[in-house]
N, C-alpha and C positions, 0 to 999 in steps of 0.2 A: 567351674568357678564363674564363668561368664553368665550362666543361668541365674545364680544367686545374686550377682551384682545387678542384673536386669530387674529381678524381683524387688530388691531393696529400693532401687531408683523409682520403679513404677509405683510401689506402695507409698513411698515418700511423696511422690507427685500427687497421688490421689488424696493423701492426708493433708497436704499443703492447701489444695483448693477446697477440701472439705472443712478444714479448721479456719482458714483465713479468707475463704471466698466470701465476697459481699454480694451474693445473688439471692434474690427473694423468690426465685422460681420454685414451684412445687411440683412434685410427681405424686399424684394422689394427695394425701394429707401430709406428706413428709417433704421437708426442704431438700432441694437437690444437693446442698452442701452435706447434709446428713447422709444422703445416699452415697456420696463420694467417700466419706469417712468409713461407712459400712463396707464399701467395695475394697478400700485399702486394707482393712482388717481381714476381710474375707480372703483376699489373695494370699496373705501369709499364713492364715489358718489352713487353707487348702494345700499350700506347699508343705507345711509341716504334717498335716493330717493324711495326705495321700502318698507320703513317702513310702518307698518299699525297699527293704534291705539297706536303709540309710541310717547310719548311727551305730555306735558300738553295741548298744543294748537292744537293738531292734529284734533280733532273733530270740533273745532270752525273754523278752516280753511277749512275743508270739507264743512261745512254749508255755509261759505263765498263764496266758489266756486259756490254752487248751487243757492245762492241768491245774486249774485254779483251786479245785477241791482238795488238792494234795500239797499245796504250797503253804508256807507260813507268812505270806505277805499280809499287809495290814487289812483290817476288816472293811474299811471304806473302799479300798481298791477292789477287794473281792466282790463287794456289793455292786460296784459299777460293772464288773465283768458279768456277774450273774444276771443283771438287768439286760445287758446287751445280748447275752445268750438266750434269755427268755423272749427277746424281740426277734430272735432268729438271725442275729448279726454275727459276723466272724471277727477275727482278730484285727483286720484292717480298720474296722469301725472304731476300735479302741484308740488308735492313734489320732483319728479325726476328732473324736469327742474330747480327749484329753487336751488336744491343741486348743480347742475352744475355751476350756477351763483354765488354760494358762494365759492365752493372749488377751482375753477380755478383762480379767482383773488387773493385768499389767497395764493395759491402756488406761483404765480408769484411775489407777494409782498415779500414773504419769500425769494425767489430766488434773488430779488433785494437787500434786506438788509443783508442777510447772505450767501453770495456766497460760503464761506468756510465751512459752517455748515448747509447746507440746510436740511439734513436728520434729525439731532437732533432737529432742529427748527420745522420741520413738525411733528416729534414725539411729541413734547411739545404741538403743536396745537391739536393733537388727544388725548393724554393721560391726559392733564391738565384739560380737561372738556370744553375747548373752542368749540371744534367740536360738543359736545353734547348740548351745549347751542343753537346751530343753529337749533336743533330739536324743540325748544320751542319758538323761536323768529324769525320766518321765514322772515317776511317783514323787520324787523330791521337788521337781519344778511345779507340780500341782500345789505342794505345800509352800514353796517359795512365793508363788504368785498370790496365794491367799494371805500370806504374811505381809507381803509388799502392800497389798490393798488394805489389810487390817491395821497397818502401822498408823494410818490416819486417826484411828481411835485413841492412840496414845496422846496425840496432840489435842484431840477433842475431849480427853479425860472420860472416855466411855469404856470402862474396864470390862463390863459384862459382854459388850459386843466384841471387844478384842479377845477375851477368853473364849467366846463361842467360835470365832474364826480359827483360833489356834488349835482348839480341840478338834475341829473339823479337819484342819490341816494334818494333825497327828493321825487321823484315820487313814491318811494316804501315805504318810511317811512319819514313823514314830519319832524321828529325831526332832520334829517340830515342837515337841513338848518342852524342849530346852528353851524355847522362846518366851515362855510365860514370865520369867523374872525380868525380861527386857522391857516389859511394860513400865517398870520403874527405872531400870538402868538407862534406857533411852530418854528418860525424863530428867536425868541428872543434868544440872546446869553445866553447860559447856565451858570448862576451864581449859583454855588453850594450853597453858603451861603444863598442867597435869596430864592432859591427853598426849602431848608431845613427849613428856618424860616417860609415860607408860609405853609408847611405841618404841622409843629408843632403848628403854630398859628391857623390853621384851627381846629386842635384838641381842643385847649384851648377855642377858641371862641364858637364852637358848644357844648362844655361841659358846659360852664357857661351861654351861651346865645343860647339855642336851636333854630335853624332856623325854626322849625315847628311852634313855637309860633309867629314868625314874618310873615310867609307865610299865616297863618290862619287869620290874621288881614287885609289881602288885600281885599278891597271891591269886592264883587261878587265872587271872587275866593276862599275866605276863607271857605265858606260852602262846595264848591266842593272838595277842598283839604281835608277837614276833613272827608267827606264821602269816598273819594278815599283811604285815609289812613286806615279807618276802614275796608274797603273792601279788601285792599291789605296790609298785614302785613309788618312790618319793614323789611328792607334788612337784618337784623340780622347779623351784621358784626362779624362773628365768627373767628375761627382759619384760615380759608381760607383767609379772609381779613387781619388778623393780620400778616400772613406770607408774604403777598404781601406788606403790610406796611413796614415791616422790609426789604424786597427786595428793595423797593424804596429808603429807607435810605442808604442801602448798595451801591446801584448804584450811589447815590450822593456822598457817601464817597469815592468811588473808581473812580469817574467820570473822573478825569484827565487821568488815565490809560485806562479806558474803551473807552473814546472818541478817544484819540490818534490822534487828528487833523482830525477825520473823521466825516463829517457832518451827515452822516447816523446814526452813533452811538449817536450823540448828540440829534438828533430828537427822537430817540427811548427812551432815558432816559426822555426827556421832556414830551413826550406823556404818558408814563407810570406814571409819576408823576402826571399829570392831572387826570389820572384814580383814583389815591388814593385821591386826593383833592376832586373830585366830589363824591366819595364814602362816604367820611366823611361828606360833606356838606348835602347830600341828602339821608342819610341812612334811614330816616323815610318816604320817599316818593318814591315808586317804579317808579312813573311816571317821576320823575326827575332823579332818580338814574340811569335810562337807559342811560343817557348822558355818564356816566362813561364807559359803555360797548364799546363805540367807541374807547376808548383808552386802555381798558383792554387787547385787543387782542395783543398789542405790547409786552406782556410778552413772546410770542413765539419767538421773536427775541432779547429780552433783556437777557434772561438766557444764550444763547450761547456766549454772549459777555465776560462772566467770563472765558471762555475757552482761551481767548486771553491774559489774564493777569497772567497766571500761567505757571510754568515750565512744560516741557513735562512729567516729573515724576508725577506731581500733577494733570495732566489732567484727568487721570483715576478716581481719587477721585471726581473731579468735575462732571464727567459723572455719577458716582454713586449717588451723591447728587441730580443731576437734575432728574434722573430716579426715585429715592426714593420720591422726592418731588412731581413729577407728579403722582406717584402711590397714594399718599395720597389725592391729589386733585381729581383724578379719582374716588376714592371710595366715597369721599364727594359729588361729583356731580352725580354719577350714581346710587349708592346704595339706597338712600332714596326713599321710595315708592312714595312720593309726586311728584318726578321728572317724573315718569311714563316712564322711559327709559328701565326698566326691567319688564317683559320679552320682548324679541324682537319677533315681528311678521312681516311678509312681505306679499305683495300682488303684483301679476303680471297683475292684471286686470286694464287696462288703459281706459276702456270704461264705466264701470258701474257708475251710479249716485246714486245707492242704499245707504241708510244710513248705516254707519258702525254698528249701533246698531242692525239693521236687519241682517246684514251679520254675526255678532258675534253670534246671536241666532241660525242661521242656522248651 
C-alpha cells in the first residue's frame, strides 16, 4: 500500500508544478511545466501498464489475448489485440496500451471541467479508487474514459462528435451503447426538487418492490439473471456508497451555488446523480450495476466544486475533508485481498506469451 501512496503523492507533485508552475524555461521547444505534467501522467500510466498479476481480471485478459480468435469480446478490442500481435507484442503490452487510452482522456476531461482545480481533481481520481478500478475493468474503463471525455460535446451541443465517441466506446464495451440517450438526458434542466425526489423515490421503490423480483420474471432472461446473481454477489452498497449517496444529496442541496450558471457544473451534478440512481436500482445485479460506473467517475470533478462556494479561510478545511475522504475510499478499494491490488508486481517483458502461472512458478 505504501508503494501506491508514494506514487499518488509523486504524481500529484509533478502535476502541481506542471499545472501551476510559473516557469518559462524550455527543454527543446517544450515548456518545462509541460514536461512535468507529462512525467506525472507517465508515472501512473507505467504503474498501471507494467502491473503483473495485479487486479481481479488480469489473468482472464491475458488468456483473452492468447485466444482472441475464439472469444466473443467486442470487435474494437479484438482489433487492438490483433494489431499488437501483428507487431510481435505479447499480452503485457495490452495493459500498457490500454492504460494510455484510459489515463489520457480522463486527464483532458478533468482539464475541461475543472480548469481551476485540475490537480486536486486528478488526485481524487487516483486516491478515491477510481484509478484502481481501471485495473479490474479494462474494456469498460476504455469506454468510461471515452464517455467522460465525450461528455463535453453534450455541453457544446455537438451530437455527431458525441455519437462518434460513444460508438467507438461501444466497440470496446457494448454496454456503452446505452449512453446514447444521455446526450439528451444530461441536457435536461437541473430541477433540484425533481432529482431529489427521484433519488429518494428510488430508495423507497427498491426497498418495498425489489427490482430483482421483477427482472427474474422476464421470459428467457429470468433464469439467466438468477444464475448471474448467484455467481456474482450483490454490489453490497456499504459505507462507500452511503457516503456518495450523501454527497449527491449535498450537491443537490447546494446546487444553486455549485452550478452558478455554469453548464459544466450542472452536467456534473446530473451525471453523478444518475450514478446513485443506477447504483440503488441495480445493486443486486453486477451486470446492470456497471451502468452506474459510467457516471461514478464524475465524482472526481464534483468534489472540487465545493471549493468554489466557501470562503478562502474555509478552503483549507475543504481540502482536508476531500483528502481524508479519498484516504478512506483508497483503503476501502485497495486493501481488501479480494481486489488483488496488493502486492504490486511488474513485468517489462512485452514479448512473452507464457502463462503467468508458469512465470510465477519460475
